[in-house]
C-alpha positions in Angstrom: -4.7 -16.5 15.9 -1.0 -16.1 15.4 0.2 -13.9 12.5 3.2 -15.2 11.1 4.0 -12.4 8.5 2.6 -9.0 7.2 2.4 -9.7 3.7 1.7 -6.8 1.2 1.9 -5.9 -2.5 2.3 -8.9 -4.1 3.0 -8.1 -8.0 4.4 -9.9 -10.7 6.9 -8.1 -13.0 8.7 -9.7 -16.1 9.6 -13.2 -14.9 9.6 -12.2 -11.1 7.4 -12.2 -8.2 7.7 -9.3 -5.8 6.2 -9.3 -2.5 6.5 -7.1 0.9 7.2 -9.2 3.7 7.2 -7.7 7.2 8.0 -4.3 5.4 10.7 -5.5 3.4 10.3 -6.1 -0.4 11.6 -9.4 -1.6 12.2 -10.6 -5.5 11.8 -14.1 -6.4 12.2 -15.7 -9.8 8.9 -17.5 -10.5 10.7 -20.2 -12.5 12.4 -21.1 -9.3 9.3 -21.3 -7.3 6.5 -23.0 -9.5 6.3 -24.3 -12.8 2.6 -23.6 -12.4 2.8 -20.2 -11.7 5.7 -20.0 -14.3 3.1 -21.0 -17.1 0.1 -19.4 -15.4 -1.7 -16.6 -17.4 -1.6 -12.9 -16.0 -5.5 -13.4 -14.9 -4.4 -16.5 -13.1 -1.3 -15.0 -11.6 -3.6 -12.0 -10.2 -6.3 -14.1 -8.7 -4.8 -15.1 -5.3 -5.6 -15.0 -1.6 -3.2 -14.1 1.2 -3.8 -16.3 4.4 -5.1 -14.1 7.3 -2.0 -15.2 9.4 0.6 -14.3 6.4 1.6 -18.1 6.8 1.1 -18.7 2.7 -0.5 -17.5 -0.6 -3.1 -19.4 -2.6 -4.0 -19.2 -6.2 -7.7 -20.4 -6.6 -7.6 -20.8 -10.1 -4.4 -23.0 -10.3 -4.7 -24.5 -7.0 -1.0 -23.6 -5.9 0.2 -22.6 -3.0 3.4 -21.0 -1.5 4.4 -20.7 1.9 6.2 -17.7 3.1 8.6 -19.9 5.4 9.3 -21.7 2.0 9.8 -18.5 0.0 12.2 -17.2 2.7 13.9 -20.6 3.3 13.1 -21.1 6.9 13.5 -24.7 8.2 11.4 -26.2 10.6 13.1 -29.3 12.4 11.1 -31.6 14.1 11.5 -31.8 18.1 11.9 -35.3 19.4 10.3 -36.0 23.0 12.6 -38.0 25.2 11.5 -41.3 26.4 11.9 -42.3 29.9 12.8 -45.5 31.0 
């Protein structure tokens, strides 16, 4: 199993999501991430699971997911195979 990120210390304060990614605390404005999370109750926000690989976070009660790559703005470009002939 590939581990993409080490995710720790997820917490909400005011209108921000704080998350430690690979040892560095990051702050994200909740309203810019997800209208579902922005309108969720504290109990709903606190019921989450971090994927074992660190790839993303899932809020079970909300059926909401965030990828860490998306939070960090990592873009994945498709790789095209060369056609011979």
